[in-house]
N, C-alpha and C positions, 0 to 999 in steps of 0.2 A: 576104401578109396572113394573120393568124391571129386566132382567137377565144379568149378566156379566160373561162370554161372552154371546152373543145371539145365538151362535152355538157351539156345542161340541159333542164329541163321547160318546157312552154309557160308563158308569163308571166314567166319568169326574166329578170333583167337580165344582159346579156352585154357584155363589153368587146371591141371590135374594134381590133386594133393593126395599123398599116401606115404608109405614107408617102404624102404628098400627099392627105390626106383632107379638107382644107379645101375647101368648096364641094360636098361630097357631096350628090347629089340623090335617091338611092335606096339602101335596104338591103333585100335580100330573103333569106329563109331558104328555100332550095330552091324559089324562084319566088314565095313568099308575102311580100308587102310587110310591113315591120316599122316600128314607131315607133322613131325614133332621134334622138340629139343628138350633133352634132359638138363634142367638147370641145377638140380641138386638131388640128394637122396630122397627128398620129400616133395619135389616140385617139378612138374613137366609143363611146358607150353605146347599146345597142339592147335591145329587149324581144323575146323569142322569141314570134312571133305565133301566134294560134289557127290551126290548120290546117297549121302547118309540119310537115314530115317530114324525116327524116335526108337530108342532101345538102349542096350547096354554099351557103355564104353569099356573096352577091354585093354589092359596093359600087360604085355608079356615081359616079365622080369626074369633074371637068372634063377630066382627061387620059386617061380610059378606065375600063373595068370591071375591078375587082380581084375575084378569087375565092379563097375560103378554102382552105387546105391545112394540115392534113387536113380531110376532110369533117366538118361539124358533125352531132352526133348528138342527135336529139330524144328525150328520155327519157319514159317513160310515168309 
């Protein structure tokens, strides 16, 4: 799973690309919950939440948790 872009400021919209994303129940940026919308089985729109720091974006799907690679960078 990857994010586009891989770096953004708090409040920015980010695209998450992966497989099996339908039914996603949670998106977090280094542990901080984010608002998100599942657009398709391979595409999620998410907003970088206040309090997020550089680290892993995690997506909880019905088949397990997916983690971003590379790490997502929160810009100042």
